[in-house]
C-alpha positions as CSV (number, residue, x, y, z in Angstrom):
1,X,0.2,0.0,-0.1
2,X,2.9,2.2,0.7
3,X,4.3,1.7,-2.7
4,X,0.6,2.5,-4.1
5,X,0.6,5.5,-2.5
6,X,3.9,6.6,-3.8
7,X,2.7,6.0,-7.3
8,X,-0.3,7.6,-7.4
9,X,1.5,10.7,-6.0
10,X,4.1,10.8,-8.9
11,X,1.4,9.9,-11.1
12,X,-0.9,12.8,-10.4
13,X,2.0,15.3,-9.9
14,X,3.7,14.5,-13.0
15,X,0.5,15.0,-15.1
16,X,-0.2,18.1,-13.1
17,X,3.6,19.4,-14.3
18,X,2.8,18.2,-17.9
19,X,-0.2,20.5,-18.2
20,X,2.0,23.5,-16.7
21,X,1.9,26.4,-19.4
22,X,4.4,28.5,-17.2
23,X,8.0,27.1,-15.6
24,X,7.5,25.9,-12.1
25,X,9.9,28.6,-11.0
26,X,7.1,30.9,-11.6
27,X,5.2,29.6,-8.7
28,X,5.6,31.0,-5.1
29,X,7.9,30.0,-2.7
30,X,5.4,28.4,-0.4
31,X,4.4,26.0,-2.9
32,X,7.8,24.8,-3.4
33,X,8.3,24.4,0.1
34,X,5.0,22.6,0.6
35,X,5.7,20.1,-2.3
36,X,9.5,19.5,-0.6
37,X,7.8,18.3,2.8
38,X,4.8,16.6,1.0
39,X,7.3,14.5,-1.0
40,X,9.6,14.0,2.0
41,X,6.5,12.8,3.9
42,X,5.7,10.3,1.2
43,X,8.9,8.9,1.1
44,X,9.5,8.8,4.7
45,X,6.2,6.6,4.8
46,X,7.8,4.3,2.4
47,X,11.2,4.2,4.4
48,X,9.0,3.4,7.7
49,X,7.1,0.6,5.7
50,X,10.2,-0.9,4.2
51,X,11.8,-1.0,7.8
52,X,9.0,-3.0,9.3
53,X,8.7,-5.3,6.4
54,X,12.7,-5.8,7.0
55,X,12.3,-6.3,10.8
56,X,14.1,-3.3,11.9
57,X,11.6,-2.1,14.6
58,X,13.9,-0.2,16.4
59,X,15.1,2.2,13.9
60,X,11.1,2.4,12.7
61,X,10.7,3.7,16.5
62,X,13.6,5.9,16.7
63,X,12.7,7.7,13.5
64,X,8.8,7.9,14.7
65,X,9.8,11.6,15.9
66,X,10.8,12.6,12.5
67,X,7.2,11.8,11.2
68,X,5.8,13.7,13.6
69,X,7.7,16.8,12.7
70,X,6.8,16.3,9.2
71,X,3.1,15.6,9.7
72,X,3.1,19.2,11.6
73,X,4.7,20.9,9.0
74,X,2.0,19.1,6.5
75,X,-0.9,20.8,8.3
76,X,1.0,24.3,8.6
77,X,1.8,24.3,5.3
78,X,-1.0,23.1,4.0
79,X,-3.3,25.5,5.4
80,X,-0.9,28.4,4.7
81,X,-1.1,27.4,0.9
82,X,-4.7,27.2,0.9
83,X,-5.0,30.7,2.4
84,X,-2.4,31.6,-0.3
85,X,-4.3,30.3,-3.1
86,X,-7.6,31.9,-2.0
87,X,-5.8,35.2,-1.7
88,X,-4.2,34.7,-5.0
89,X,-7.6,33.6,-6.9
90,X,-5.7,30.4,-7.9
91,X,-8.8,28.4,-6.8
92,X,-9.6,25.8,-9.3
93,X,-12.4,26.6,-11.5
94,X,-14.4,23.4,-10.8
95,X,-14.3,24.3,-7.2
96,X,-16.1,27.1,-5.4
97,X,-14.4,28.9,-2.7
98,X,-16.0,27.6,0.1
99,X,-15.5,24.1,-1.2
100,X,-12.0,24.4,-2.0
101,X,-11.3,26.1,1.7
102,X,-12.9,23.2,3.5
103,X,-11.5,20.6,1.0
104,X,-8.0,21.8,1.5
105,X,-8.2,23.0,5.1
106,X,-10.2,20.4,6.9
107,X,-8.4,17.6,4.7
108,X,-5.2,18.7,6.1
109,X,-6.6,18.9,9.7
110,X,-8.0,15.5,9.4
111,X,-4.7,14.2,8.3
112,X,-2.7,15.7,11.1
113,X,-5.5,14.1,13.6
114,X,-5.2,10.7,12.1
115,X,-1.6,11.0,12.3
116,X,-1.6,12.2,15.9
117,X,-3.8,9.2,17.1
118,X,-1.5,6.7,15.2
119,X,1.4,8.0,17.1
120,X,-0.3,8.2,20.2
121,X,-1.0,4.5,19.6
122,X,2.4,3.5,18.2
123,X,2.5,0.8,20.8
124,X,-0.4,-0.8,19.4
125,X,0.9,-1.8,15.8
126,X,-2.4,-3.1,14.8
127,X,-4.0,0.3,15.2
128,X,-1.0,2.3,14.4
129,X,-0.2,1.1,11.0
130,X,-3.9,1.1,9.8
131,X,-4.6,4.8,11.1
132,X,-1.5,5.8,9.1
133,X,-2.8,4.2,6.0
134,X,-6.1,6.1,6.5
135,X,-4.1,9.4,6.6
136,X,-2.2,8.4,3.6
137,X,-5.7,8.4,2.0
138,X,-6.4,11.7,3.0
139,X,-3.0,13.1,2.2
140,X,-2.8,11.8,-1.7
141,X,-6.4,13.4,-2.4
142,X,-4.7,16.4,-4.2
143,X,-2.7,13.8,-6.6
144,X,-5.9,11.9,-7.4
145,X,-7.5,15.3,-8.3
146,X,-4.9,15.6,-10.8
147,X,-5.4,12.0,-12.4
148,X,-9.5,12.5,-12.2
149,X,-11.3,14.4,-15.0
150,X,-12.3,16.8,-12.2
151,X,-13.6,19.5,-15.1
152,X,-16.1,16.8,-16.2
153,X,-17.4,16.3,-12.5
154,X,-18.8,19.8,-11.5
155,X,-20.0,20.1,-8.0
156,X,-19.3,16.0,-7.7
157,X,-15.6,16.4,-7.9
158,X,-14.9,16.3,-4.3
159,X,-17.2,13.2,-4.0
160,X,-15.1,11.5,-6.8
161,X,-11.8,12.2,-4.9
162,X,-13.5,10.7,-1.8
163,X,-14.7,7.5,-3.4
164,X,-10.9,7.2,-5.0
165,X,-9.1,7.6,-1.8
166,X,-11.7,5.0,0.0
167,X,-10.8,2.5,-2.5
168,X,-7.1,2.3,-0.7
169,X,-8.8,1.6,2.8
170,X,-11.2,-0.7,1.2
171,X,-8.1,-2.4,-0.2
172,X,-6.8,-2.6,3.5
173,X,-10.3,-3.9,4.6
174,X,-10.1,-6.4,1.9
175,X,-6.7,-7.6,3.2
176,X,-7.9,-7.9,6.8
177,X,-10.6,-10.1,5.8
178,X,-8.6,-12.4,4.0
179,X,-5.7,-12.4,6.4
180,X,-7.6,-12.4,9.7
181,X,-11.1,-12.9,9.1
182,X,-12.6,-9.6,9.8
183,X,-12.0,-5.9,9.5
184,X,-10.1,-4.1,11.9
185,X,-12.2,-1.3,14.1
186,X,-9.2,1.3,12.9
187,X,-10.1,1.1,9.4
188,X,-14.1,1.5,10.6
189,X,-12.7,4.6,12.5
190,X,-10.6,5.7,9.6
191,X,-13.5,5.3,7.1
192,X,-16.2,7.3,9.3
193,X,-13.8,10.0,9.6
194,X,-13.2,10.0,5.9
195,X,-17.2,10.4,5.4
196,X,-17.7,13.0,8.2
197,X,-15.1,14.8,6.1
198,X,-16.5,14.9,2.7
199,X,-20.1,15.4,4.3
200,X,-18.5,18.6,5.8
201,X,-17.0,19.9,2.5
202,X,-20.5,19.0,0.5
203,X,-22.4,20.7,3.1
204,X,-20.9,23.3,4.7
205,X,-18.7,24.4,1.5
206,X,-22.1,26.0,0.2
207,X,-23.0,27.5,3.4
208,X,-23.3,31.3,3.7
209,X,-20.5,31.4,6.8
210,X,-18.1,29.4,5.1
211,X,-18.5,31.3,1.5
212,X,-18.2,34.8,3.6
213,X,-14.9,33.3,5.4
214,X,-13.7,32.2,1.9
215,X,-14.3,35.7,0.3
216,X,-12.9,37.6,3.5
217,X,-9.7,35.2,3.0
218,X,-9.5,36.3,-0.5
219,X,-9.9,39.9,0.1
220,X,-7.4,39.9,3.1
């Protein structure tokens, strides 16, 4: 699954760069910093899974603090870039400002919360690894948005991303059923959080208070 996540990110952002009409150097510094931290997180997730697969549990645990710092940076930079995009008018045309605000801001907070709980439960590997997988499913949503035909989906674009990222969690559930005969509770919690997230986006994103907040940020 770690490899699947990494391939998804590479595929999604490779398409994004291929479609660019201007050199990447024209993008604001915050975008580049965010991208570097994002890629570092994906690489770190791959490394940590590889260490466990090779039985290097002690090294995996010693590096855990690095993951905590990277996750915290992801949350902060995710919020910074969301605000910056609203102020620059760089919101994809298939999202309303309110939907974009909630999709990005709440999404990165959900990611951070899942990682925090996973770290808190690091002594319970069955919970830890599954919650981390659910967190990764959230963090690849921007890559999925670059793979899916978002302009053709209209108002249902966020739902399409939700369905796509849920496939990764469902894959984990299927593995659980085949390997242990039942789905671990961590996946139900992770799936529940994802579902609550998309409901917040689809309901709140079109509400007057969120629209007003998005417009205020854009004018600030």
